[in-house]
HTML snippet that shows the backbone in 3Dmol.js (N, CA, C, O; Angstrom):
<script src="https://3Dmol.org/build/3Dmol-min.js"></script>
<div id="view" style="width:600px;height:400px;position:relative"></div>
<script>
const pdb = `
ATOM      1  N   MET A   1       0.784  -1.354  -0.056  1.00  0.00           N
ATOM      2  CA  MET A   1       0.085   0.356  -0.390  1.00  0.00           C
ATOM      3  C   MET A   1       0.694   1.257  -0.087  1.00  0.00           C
ATOM      4  O   MET A   1       1.608   1.442   0.717  1.00  0.00           O
ATOM      5  N   THR A   2       0.132   1.885  -0.801  1.00  0.00           N
ATOM      6  CA  THR A   2       1.938   3.723  -1.042  1.00  0.00           C
ATOM      7  C   THR A   2       1.038   3.972  -0.226  1.00  0.00           C
ATOM      8  O   THR A   2       0.098   3.261   0.129  1.00  0.00           O
ATOM      9  N   ASN A   3       1.498   5.629   0.269  1.00  0.00           N
ATOM     10  CA  ASN A   3       1.712   6.331   0.822  1.00  0.00           C
ATOM     11  C   ASN A   3       0.288   7.193   0.936  1.00  0.00           C
ATOM     12  O   ASN A   3      -0.315   7.471   1.972  1.00  0.00           O
ATOM     13  N   ASN A   4      -0.155   7.615  -0.766  1.00  0.00           N
ATOM     14  CA  ASN A   4      -0.921   7.801  -1.143  1.00  0.00           C
ATOM     15  C   ASN A   4      -2.591   7.021  -0.137  1.00  0.00           C
ATOM     16  O   ASN A   4      -3.516   7.549   0.481  1.00  0.00           O
ATOM     17  N   THR A   5      -2.275   5.803  -0.417  1.00  0.00           N
ATOM     18  CA  THR A   5      -3.057   5.100  -0.978  1.00  0.00           C
ATOM     19  C   THR A   5      -3.381   5.222   1.384  1.00  0.00           C
ATOM     20  O   THR A   5      -4.215   5.913   1.970  1.00  0.00           O
ATOM     21  N   LEU A   6      -2.587   4.495   1.850  1.00  0.00           N
ATOM     22  CA  LEU A   6      -2.900   5.254   3.333  1.00  0.00           C
ATOM     23  C   LEU A   6      -3.566   6.130   3.849  1.00  0.00           C
ATOM     24  O   LEU A   6      -4.370   5.962   4.765  1.00  0.00           O
ATOM     25  N   GLN A   7      -3.239   7.372   3.198  1.00  0.00           N
ATOM     26  CA  GLN A   7      -3.218   8.049   4.332  1.00  0.00           C
ATOM     27  C   GLN A   7      -4.897   8.340   2.983  1.00  0.00           C
ATOM     28  O   GLN A   7      -4.978   9.521   2.647  1.00  0.00           O
ATOM     29  N   ILE A   8      -5.493   7.844   2.642  1.00  0.00           N
ATOM     30  CA  ILE A   8      -6.797   7.784   1.933  1.00  0.00           C
ATOM     31  C   ILE A   8      -7.458   6.830   3.081  1.00  0.00           C
ATOM     32  O   ILE A   8      -8.413   6.994   3.840  1.00  0.00           O
ATOM     33  N   LYS A   9      -6.877   6.158   2.953  1.00  0.00           N
ATOM     34  CA  LYS A   9      -7.196   5.142   4.212  1.00  0.00           C
ATOM     35  C   LYS A   9      -7.537   5.528   6.187  1.00  0.00           C
ATOM     36  O   LYS A   9      -8.265   4.918   6.970  1.00  0.00           O
ATOM     37  N   ASN A  10      -6.932   6.371   6.342  1.00  0.00           N
ATOM     38  CA  ASN A  10      -6.719   7.076   7.450  1.00  0.00           C
ATOM     39  C   ASN A  10      -7.729   7.828   7.533  1.00  0.00           C
ATOM     40  O   ASN A  10      -8.313   7.932   8.612  1.00  0.00           O
ATOM     41  N   TRP A  11      -8.257   8.682   6.135  1.00  0.00           N
ATOM     42  CA  TRP A  11      -9.222   9.143   5.753  1.00  0.00           C
ATOM     43  C   TRP A  11     -10.622   9.020   5.524  1.00  0.00           C
ATOM     44  O   TRP A  11     -11.466   9.916   5.537  1.00  0.00           O
ATOM     45  N   LEU A  12     -10.803   7.494   5.260  1.00  0.00           N
ATOM     46  CA  LEU A  12     -11.822   6.821   5.454  1.00  0.00           C
ATOM     47  C   LEU A  12     -12.496   5.912   6.598  1.00  0.00           C
ATOM     48  O   LEU A  12     -13.653   5.543   6.799  1.00  0.00           O
ATOM     49  N   LEU A  13     -11.010   5.670   7.399  1.00  0.00           N
ATOM     50  CA  LEU A  13     -11.569   5.279   8.609  1.00  0.00           C
ATOM     51  C   LEU A  13     -12.019   6.567   9.762  1.00  0.00           C
ATOM     52  O   LEU A  13     -12.806   6.273  10.662  1.00  0.00           O
ATOM     53  N   SER A  14     -11.550   7.774   9.676  1.00  0.00           N
ATOM     54  CA  SER A  14     -12.132   9.017  10.164  1.00  0.00           C
ATOM     55  C   SER A  14     -13.342   9.538  10.240  1.00  0.00           C
ATOM     56  O   SER A  14     -13.689  10.021  11.318  1.00  0.00           O
ATOM     57  N   LYS A  15     -14.163   9.552   9.216  1.00  0.00           N
ATOM     58  CA  LYS A  15     -15.258   9.512   8.273  1.00  0.00           C
ATOM     59  C   LYS A  15     -16.081   8.115   8.817  1.00  0.00           C
ATOM     60  O   LYS A  15     -17.302   8.230   8.718  1.00  0.00           O
ATOM     61  N   SER A  16     -15.561   6.695   9.427  1.00  0.00           N
ATOM     62  CA  SER A  16     -16.548   5.652   9.674  1.00  0.00           C
ATOM     63  C   SER A  16     -16.072   5.053  11.005  1.00  0.00           C
ATOM     64  O   SER A  16     -15.393   4.026  11.028  1.00  0.00           O
ATOM     65  N   PRO A  17     -16.557   5.922  12.463  1.00  0.00           N
ATOM     66  CA  PRO A  17     -15.723   5.906  13.590  1.00  0.00           C
ATOM     67  C   PRO A  17     -16.243   4.382  13.764  1.00  0.00           C
ATOM     68  O   PRO A  17     -15.289   3.606  13.714  1.00  0.00           O
ATOM     69  N   GLU A  18     -17.314   3.825  13.928  1.00  0.00           N
ATOM     70  CA  GLU A  18     -17.829   2.628  13.977  1.00  0.00           C
ATOM     71  C   GLU A  18     -17.085   0.949  12.879  1.00  0.00           C
ATOM     72  O   GLU A  18     -17.354  -0.250  12.806  1.00  0.00           O
ATOM     73  N   THR A  19     -15.834   2.166  12.084  1.00  0.00           N
ATOM     74  CA  THR A  19     -14.799   0.861  11.124  1.00  0.00           C
ATOM     75  C   THR A  19     -13.304   0.994  12.101  1.00  0.00           C
ATOM     76  O   THR A  19     -12.534   1.955  12.106  1.00  0.00           O
ATOM     77  N   THR A  20     -13.224   0.133  12.639  1.00  0.00           N
ATOM     78  CA  THR A  20     -11.120  -0.418  13.047  1.00  0.00           C
ATOM     79  C   THR A  20     -10.738  -0.503  12.293  1.00  0.00           C
ATOM     80  O   THR A  20      -9.693   0.138  12.406  1.00  0.00           O
ATOM     81  N   ASP A  21     -10.803  -1.060  10.998  1.00  0.00           N
ATOM     82  CA  ASP A  21      -9.667  -1.261  10.448  1.00  0.00           C
ATOM     83  C   ASP A  21     -10.246  -2.759   8.967  1.00  0.00           C
ATOM     84  O   ASP A  21     -10.773  -3.862   9.114  1.00  0.00           O
ATOM     85  N   PHE A  22      -9.814  -2.039   7.782  1.00  0.00           N
ATOM     86  CA  PHE A  22      -9.680  -3.486   6.708  1.00  0.00           C
ATOM     87  C   PHE A  22      -8.872  -3.028   6.155  1.00  0.00           C
ATOM     88  O   PHE A  22      -8.064  -2.159   6.483  1.00  0.00           O
ATOM     89  N   ASP A  23      -9.105  -3.918   4.681  1.00  0.00           N
ATOM     90  CA  ASP A  23      -7.685  -3.917   3.427  1.00  0.00           C
ATOM     91  C   ASP A  23      -8.066  -4.036   3.202  1.00  0.00           C
ATOM     92  O   ASP A  23      -9.102  -4.567   3.602  1.00  0.00           O
ATOM     93  N   GLU A  24      -7.530  -3.464   1.538  1.00  0.00           N
ATOM     94  CA  GLU A  24      -7.692  -3.205   0.422  1.00  0.00           C
ATOM     95  C   GLU A  24      -7.846  -3.816  -0.325  1.00  0.00           C
ATOM     96  O   GLU A  24      -7.228  -3.724  -1.386  1.00  0.00           O
ATOM     97  N   ASP A  25      -8.877  -4.835  -0.045  1.00  0.00           N
ATOM     98  CA  ASP A  25      -9.610  -5.510  -1.516  1.00  0.00           C
ATOM     99  C   ASP A  25     -10.925  -4.929  -0.582  1.00  0.00           C
ATOM    100  O   ASP A  25     -11.820  -4.267  -1.106  1.00  0.00           O
ATOM    101  N   TYR A  26     -10.918  -5.108   0.180  1.00  0.00           N
ATOM    102  CA  TYR A  26     -12.742  -4.557   1.373  1.00  0.00           C
ATOM    103  C   TYR A  26     -13.225  -3.281   0.697  1.00  0.00           C
ATOM    104  O   TYR A  26     -12.760  -2.141   0.694  1.00  0.00           O
ATOM    105  N   ASN A  27     -14.382  -3.862   0.081  1.00  0.00           N
ATOM    106  CA  ASN A  27     -15.609  -3.257  -0.402  1.00  0.00           C
ATOM    107  C   ASN A  27     -15.662  -1.490   0.107  1.00  0.00           C
ATOM    108  O   ASN A  27     -16.881  -1.381   0.234  1.00  0.00           O
ATOM    109  N   ILE A  28     -15.110  -0.142   0.449  1.00  0.00           N
ATOM    110  CA  ILE A  28     -15.827   0.545   1.126  1.00  0.00           C
ATOM    111  C   ILE A  28     -16.901   1.127   0.556  1.00  0.00           C
ATOM    112  O   ILE A  28     -17.398   1.915   1.360  1.00  0.00           O
ATOM    113  N   VAL A  29     -17.654   1.086  -0.762  1.00  0.00           N
ATOM    114  CA  VAL A  29     -18.837   1.287  -1.036  1.00  0.00           C
ATOM    115  C   VAL A  29     -20.064   0.158  -0.406  1.00  0.00           C
ATOM    116  O   VAL A  29     -21.248   0.354  -0.130  1.00  0.00           O
ATOM    117  N   GLU A  30     -19.201  -1.095  -0.323  1.00  0.00           N
ATOM    118  CA  GLU A  30     -20.667  -2.171  -0.336  1.00  0.00           C
ATOM    119  C   GLU A  30     -20.567  -2.195   1.384  1.00  0.00           C
ATOM    120  O   GLU A  30     -21.507  -2.410   2.150  1.00  0.00           O
ATOM    121  N   GLY A  31     -19.704  -2.022   1.605  1.00  0.00           N
ATOM    122  CA  GLY A  31     -19.332  -2.207   3.474  1.00  0.00           C
ATOM    123  C   GLY A  31     -20.295  -0.751   4.256  1.00  0.00           C
ATOM    124  O   GLY A  31     -21.109  -0.858   5.173  1.00  0.00           O
ATOM    125  N   GLY A  32     -19.860   0.591   3.521  1.00  0.00           N
ATOM    126  CA  GLY A  32     -20.871   1.318   4.117  1.00  0.00           C
ATOM    127  C   GLY A  32     -19.637   1.999   4.588  1.00  0.00           C
ATOM    128  O   GLY A  32     -19.816   2.031   5.806  1.00  0.00           O
ATOM    129  N   ILE A  33     -18.406   2.604   4.333  1.00  0.00           N
ATOM    130  CA  ILE A  33     -17.952   2.953   4.785  1.00  0.00           C
ATOM    131  C   ILE A  33     -17.358   3.820   3.612  1.00  0.00           C
ATOM    132  O   ILE A  33     -16.371   4.270   4.194  1.00  0.00           O
ATOM    133  N   LEU A  34     -17.320   4.233   2.625  1.00  0.00           N
ATOM    134  CA  LEU A  34     -17.784   5.544   1.340  1.00  0.00           C
ATOM    135  C   LEU A  34     -18.914   6.028   1.286  1.00  0.00           C
ATOM    136  O   LEU A  34     -19.111   6.001   0.071  1.00  0.00           O
ATOM    137  N   ASP A  35     -20.483   6.780   2.072  1.00  0.00           N
ATOM    138  CA  ASP A  35     -21.076   6.983   0.862  1.00  0.00           C
ATOM    139  C   ASP A  35     -21.155   8.319   0.149  1.00  0.00           C
ATOM    140  O   ASP A  35     -20.179   8.986  -0.194  1.00  0.00           O
ATOM    141  N   SER A  36     -22.423   8.632  -0.034  1.00  0.00           N
ATOM    142  CA  SER A  36     -22.658   9.794  -0.841  1.00  0.00           C
ATOM    143  C   SER A  36     -22.538  10.817  -0.720  1.00  0.00           C
ATOM    144  O   SER A  36     -22.312  11.659  -1.590  1.00  0.00           O
ATOM    145  N   LEU A  37     -22.650  10.934   0.264  1.00  0.00           N
ATOM    146  CA  LEU A  37     -22.351  12.590   0.161  1.00  0.00           C
ATOM    147  C   LEU A  37     -20.658  12.374   0.982  1.00  0.00           C
ATOM    148  O   LEU A  37     -20.404  13.446   1.531  1.00  0.00           O
ATOM    149  N   GLN A  38     -19.545  11.395   1.201  1.00  0.00           N
ATOM    150  CA  GLN A  38     -18.502  11.588   1.328  1.00  0.00           C
ATOM    151  C   GLN A  38     -17.185  11.362  -0.022  1.00  0.00           C
ATOM    152  O   GLN A  38     -15.965  11.518  -0.062  1.00  0.00           O
ATOM    153  N   PHE A  39     -18.814  10.684  -1.520  1.00  0.00           N
ATOM    154  CA  PHE A  39     -17.832  10.400  -2.277  1.00  0.00           C
ATOM    155  C   PHE A  39     -17.173  12.060  -2.644  1.00  0.00           C
ATOM    156  O   PHE A  39     -16.048  12.176  -3.129  1.00  0.00           O
ATOM    157  N   LEU A  40     -17.556  12.587  -2.509  1.00  0.00           N
ATOM    158  CA  LEU A  40     -16.918  14.627  -2.966  1.00  0.00           C
ATOM    159  C   LEU A  40     -15.789  14.222  -2.831  1.00  0.00           C
ATOM    160  O   LEU A  40     -15.046  14.048  -3.796  1.00  0.00           O
ATOM    161  N   GLU A  41     -15.438  13.989  -1.588  1.00  0.00           N
ATOM    162  CA  GLU A  41     -14.678  14.648  -0.529  1.00  0.00           C
ATOM    163  C   GLU A  41     -13.261  13.431  -1.128  1.00  0.00           C
ATOM    164  O   GLU A  41     -12.197  13.932  -1.492  1.00  0.00           O
ATOM    165  N   LEU A  42     -13.465  11.738  -1.155  1.00  0.00           N
ATOM    166  CA  LEU A  42     -12.606  11.262  -1.872  1.00  0.00           C
ATOM    167  C   LEU A  42     -12.291  12.179  -2.760  1.00  0.00           C
ATOM    168  O   LEU A  42     -11.302  12.850  -2.464  1.00  0.00           O
ATOM    169  N   VAL A  43     -12.800  12.417  -3.726  1.00  0.00           N
ATOM    170  CA  VAL A  43     -12.301  13.076  -5.325  1.00  0.00           C
ATOM    171  C   VAL A  43     -11.264  14.076  -4.838  1.00  0.00           C
ATOM    172  O   VAL A  43     -10.081  13.734  -4.862  1.00  0.00           O
ATOM    173  N   TYR A  44     -11.651  15.450  -4.337  1.00  0.00           N
ATOM    174  CA  TYR A  44     -10.902  16.091  -3.718  1.00  0.00           C
ATOM    175  C   TYR A  44      -9.633  15.631  -3.254  1.00  0.00           C
ATOM    176  O   TYR A  44      -8.680  16.105  -3.873  1.00  0.00           O
ATOM    177  N   LEU A  45      -9.328  14.739  -2.218  1.00  0.00           N
ATOM    178  CA  LEU A  45      -8.382  14.334  -1.734  1.00  0.00           C
ATOM    179  C   LEU A  45      -7.752  12.991  -2.545  1.00  0.00           C
ATOM    180  O   LEU A  45      -7.136  12.250  -1.778  1.00  0.00           O
ATOM    181  N   ILE A  46      -7.775  12.710  -3.415  1.00  0.00           N
ATOM    182  CA  ILE A  46      -7.567  11.859  -4.211  1.00  0.00           C
ATOM    183  C   ILE A  46      -6.716  12.952  -5.448  1.00  0.00           C
ATOM    184  O   ILE A  46      -5.762  12.532  -6.102  1.00  0.00           O
ATOM    185  N   GLU A  47      -7.217  14.251  -5.584  1.00  0.00           N
ATOM    186  CA  GLU A  47      -6.689  15.377  -7.099  1.00  0.00           C
ATOM    187  C   GLU A  47      -5.483  15.732  -6.011  1.00  0.00           C
ATOM    188  O   GLU A  47      -4.353  15.916  -6.463  1.00  0.00           O
ATOM    189  N   HIS A  48      -5.659  15.806  -4.924  1.00  0.00           N
ATOM    190  CA  HIS A  48      -5.217  16.646  -4.140  1.00  0.00           C
ATOM    191  C   HIS A  48      -4.041  15.942  -3.642  1.00  0.00           C
ATOM    192  O   HIS A  48      -3.183  16.693  -3.179  1.00  0.00           O
ATOM    193  N   LEU A  49      -3.756  14.590  -3.615  1.00  0.00           N
ATOM    194  CA  LEU A  49      -2.463  13.641  -3.217  1.00  0.00           C
ATOM    195  C   LEU A  49      -2.138  13.315  -4.271  1.00  0.00           C
ATOM    196  O   LEU A  49      -0.973  12.922  -4.219  1.00  0.00           O
ATOM    197  N   SER A  50      -2.740  13.230  -5.725  1.00  0.00           N
ATOM    198  CA  SER A  50      -1.755  12.749  -6.997  1.00  0.00           C
ATOM    199  C   SER A  50      -2.166  13.923  -7.702  1.00  0.00           C
ATOM    200  O   SER A  50      -2.208  13.724  -8.916  1.00  0.00           O
ATOM    201  N   GLY A  51      -2.571  15.404  -7.250  1.00  0.00           N
ATOM    202  CA  GLY A  51      -2.195  17.084  -8.208  1.00  0.00           C
ATOM    203  C   GLY A  51      -2.707  16.646  -9.157  1.00  0.00           C
ATOM    204  O   GLY A  51      -2.894  17.617  -9.890  1.00  0.00           O
ATOM    205  N   HIS A  52      -3.287  15.238  -9.921  1.00  0.00           N
ATOM    206  CA  HIS A  52      -4.075  15.228 -10.936  1.00  0.00           C
ATOM    207  C   HIS A  52      -5.844  15.962 -10.224  1.00  0.00           C
ATOM    208  O   HIS A  52      -6.361  15.826  -9.115  1.00  0.00           O
ATOM    209  N   ASN A  53      -6.375  16.819 -11.645  1.00  0.00           N
ATOM    210  CA  ASN A  53      -7.714  16.557 -11.286  1.00  0.00           C
ATOM    211  C   ASN A  53      -8.581  15.017 -12.335  1.00  0.00           C
ATOM    212  O   ASN A  53      -8.442  14.491 -13.439  1.00  0.00           O
ATOM    213  N   VAL A  54      -9.403  14.863 -11.182  1.00  0.00           N
ATOM    214  CA  VAL A  54      -9.992  13.542 -11.611  1.00  0.00           C
ATOM    215  C   VAL A  54     -11.406  14.005 -12.477  1.00  0.00           C
ATOM    216  O   VAL A  54     -12.530  14.454 -12.254  1.00  0.00           O
ATOM    217  N   ASP A  55     -10.628  13.617 -13.508  1.00  0.00           N
ATOM    218  CA  ASP A  55     -12.340  14.078 -14.699  1.00  0.00           C
ATOM    219  C   ASP A  55     -13.221  12.919 -14.482  1.00  0.00           C
ATOM    220  O   ASP A  55     -12.787  11.780 -14.313  1.00  0.00           O
ATOM    221  N   ILE A  56     -14.792  13.318 -14.493  1.00  0.00           N
ATOM    222  CA  ILE A  56     -15.479  12.580 -13.198  1.00  0.00           C
ATOM    223  C   ILE A  56     -16.567  12.554 -14.315  1.00  0.00           C
ATOM    224  O   ILE A  56     -17.757  12.502 -14.004  1.00  0.00           O
ATOM    225  N   SER A  57     -16.066  12.601 -15.917  1.00  0.00           N
ATOM    226  CA  SER A  57     -16.425  11.981 -17.226  1.00  0.00           C
ATOM    227  C   SER A  57     -15.724  10.396 -17.851  1.00  0.00           C
ATOM    228  O   SER A  57     -15.972   9.652 -18.801  1.00  0.00           O
ATOM    229  N   GLN A  58     -14.682  10.416 -16.646  1.00  0.00           N
ATOM    230  CA  GLN A  58     -13.660   9.674 -17.461  1.00  0.00           C
ATOM    231  C   GLN A  58     -13.299   8.359 -16.693  1.00  0.00           C
ATOM    232  O   GLN A  58     -12.484   7.609 -17.229  1.00  0.00           O
ATOM    233  N   VAL A  59     -14.130   7.830 -14.828  1.00  0.00           N
ATOM    234  CA  VAL A  59     -14.411   7.277 -14.705  1.00  0.00           C
ATOM    235  C   VAL A  59     -15.310   6.713 -13.649  1.00  0.00           C
ATOM    236  O   VAL A  59     -15.755   7.645 -12.979  1.00  0.00           O
ATOM    237  N   GLY A  60     -15.835   5.332 -13.161  1.00  0.00           N
ATOM    238  CA  GLY A  60     -17.181   4.304 -12.636  1.00  0.00           C
ATOM    239  C   GLY A  60     -16.797   4.703 -11.458  1.00  0.00           C
ATOM    240  O   GLY A  60     -15.739   5.171 -11.039  1.00  0.00           O
ATOM    241  N   ILE A  61     -18.028   4.398 -10.873  1.00  0.00           N
ATOM    242  CA  ILE A  61     -17.736   4.314  -9.264  1.00  0.00           C
ATOM    243  C   ILE A  61     -16.697   2.078  -9.530  1.00  0.00           C
ATOM    244  O   ILE A  61     -16.531   1.175  -8.710  1.00  0.00           O
ATOM    245  N   SER A  62     -16.586   2.113  -9.991  1.00  0.00           N
ATOM    246  CA  SER A  62     -15.260   0.903 -10.166  1.00  0.00           C
ATOM    247  C   SER A  62     -14.334   1.372  -9.791  1.00  0.00           C
ATOM    248  O   SER A  62     -13.590   0.835  -8.970  1.00  0.00           O
ATOM    249  N   ASP A  63     -14.195   2.246 -10.190  1.00  0.00           N
ATOM    250  CA  ASP A  63     -12.815   2.597  -9.847  1.00  0.00           C
ATOM    251  C   ASP A  63     -12.264   3.464  -7.836  1.00  0.00           C
ATOM    252  O   ASP A  63     -11.181   3.347  -7.264  1.00  0.00           O
ATOM    253  N   PHE A  64     -13.220   4.037  -7.470  1.00  0.00           N
ATOM    254  CA  PHE A  64     -13.402   3.562  -6.202  1.00  0.00           C
ATOM    255  C   PHE A  64     -13.757   2.699  -5.376  1.00  0.00           C
ATOM    256  O   PHE A  64     -14.032   3.052  -4.230  1.00  0.00           O
ATOM    257  N   LEU A  65     -13.832   1.423  -5.742  1.00  0.00           N
ATOM    258  CA  LEU A  65     -14.942   0.283  -4.917  1.00  0.00           C
ATOM    259  C   LEU A  65     -13.709  -0.139  -3.540  1.00  0.00           C
ATOM    260  O   LEU A  65     -13.986  -0.289  -2.350  1.00  0.00           O
ATOM    261  N   THR A  66     -12.680  -0.224  -4.033  1.00  0.00           N
ATOM    262  CA  THR A  66     -11.662  -0.742  -2.888  1.00  0.00           C
ATOM    263  C   THR A  66     -10.310   0.710  -2.935  1.00  0.00           C
ATOM    264  O   THR A  66     -10.271   1.654  -3.724  1.00  0.00           O
ATOM    265  N   LEU A  67      -9.627   0.479  -2.114  1.00  0.00           N
ATOM    266  CA  LEU A  67      -8.571   0.566  -1.497  1.00  0.00           C
ATOM    267  C   LEU A  67      -7.122   0.074  -3.001  1.00  0.00           C
ATOM    268  O   LEU A  67      -6.160   0.787  -3.288  1.00  0.00           O
ATOM    269  N   LYS A  68      -7.433  -1.145  -3.583  1.00  0.00           N
ATOM    270  CA  LYS A  68      -6.299  -1.101  -3.808  1.00  0.00           C
ATOM    271  C   LYS A  68      -6.763  -0.817  -6.154  1.00  0.00           C
ATOM    272  O   LYS A  68      -6.098  -1.115  -7.146  1.00  0.00           O
ATOM    273  N   THR A  69      -8.206  -0.121  -5.982  1.00  0.00           N
ATOM    274  CA  THR A  69      -8.511  -0.099  -7.417  1.00  0.00           C
ATOM    275  C   THR A  69      -8.005   2.187  -7.417  1.00  0.00           C
ATOM    276  O   THR A  69      -7.540   3.059  -8.151  1.00  0.00           O
ATOM    277  N   ILE A  70      -8.474   2.012  -6.257  1.00  0.00           N
ATOM    278  CA  ILE A  70      -8.193   4.195  -5.956  1.00  0.00           C
ATOM    279  C   ILE A  70      -6.521   3.799  -6.369  1.00  0.00           C
ATOM    280  O   ILE A  70      -5.865   4.749  -6.797  1.00  0.00           O
ATOM    281  N   GLU A  71      -5.906   2.626  -6.275  1.00  0.00           N
ATOM    282  CA  GLU A  71      -4.132   3.289  -6.416  1.00  0.00           C
ATOM    283  C   GLU A  71      -4.591   2.802  -7.634  1.00  0.00           C
ATOM    284  O   GLU A  71      -4.605   3.780  -8.382  1.00  0.00           O
ATOM    285  N   ALA A  72      -5.050   1.629  -8.356  1.00  0.00           N
ATOM    286  CA  ALA A  72      -4.474   1.412  -9.507  1.00  0.00           C
ATOM    287  C   ALA A  72      -5.202   2.039 -10.899  1.00  0.00           C
ATOM    288  O   ALA A  72      -5.174   1.810 -12.108  1.00  0.00           O
ATOM    289  N   LYS A  73      -5.952   3.082  -9.863  1.00  0.00           N
ATOM    290  CA  LYS A  73      -6.071   4.044 -11.322  1.00  0.00           C
ATOM    291  C   LYS A  73      -6.314   5.361 -11.641  1.00  0.00           C
ATOM    292  O   LYS A  73      -6.879   5.893 -12.596  1.00  0.00           O
ATOM    293  N   PHE A  74      -5.397   6.076  -9.955  1.00  0.00           N
ATOM    294  CA  PHE A  74      -4.523   7.437  -9.338  1.00  0.00           C
ATOM    295  C   PHE A  74      -3.742   7.359  -9.063  1.00  0.00           C
ATOM    296  O   PHE A  74      -3.209   8.446  -8.837  1.00  0.00           O
ATOM    297  N   PHE A  75      -2.771   5.971  -8.762  1.00  0.00           N
ATOM    298  CA  PHE A  75      -1.864   6.679  -8.233  1.00  0.00           C
ATOM    299  C   PHE A  75      -0.676   5.495  -9.089  1.00  0.00           C
ATOM    300  O   PHE A  75       0.042   4.625  -8.595  1.00  0.00           O
ATOM    301  N   TYR A  76      -0.796   5.772 -10.025  1.00  0.00           N
ATOM    302  CA  TYR A  76       0.031   4.771 -11.338  1.00  0.00           C
ATOM    303  C   TYR A  76       1.130   4.970 -11.657  1.00  0.00           C
ATOM    304  O   TYR A  76       1.651   4.284 -12.536  1.00  0.00           O
TER     305      TYR A  76
END
`;
const viewer = $3Dmol.createViewer("view");
viewer.addModel(pdb, "pdb");
viewer.setStyle({}, {cartoon: {color: "spectrum"}});
viewer.zoomTo();
viewer.render();
</script>
């Protein structure tokens, strides 16, 4: 797990106090860690960490399902 992905994990954990840990393959959407209100905050965090704008028209929900998919899509 990269430093960027670890920062995203820590941010997600701070938004979901009932969750104490999850692995990089855990589905954060289905698991309820990421909700629709936090989605834009996550996109902003990814932009901040990667130094690139996220073109919403070029991504899908599948790019945000796990830490592993986030890392593969945005921190290549």
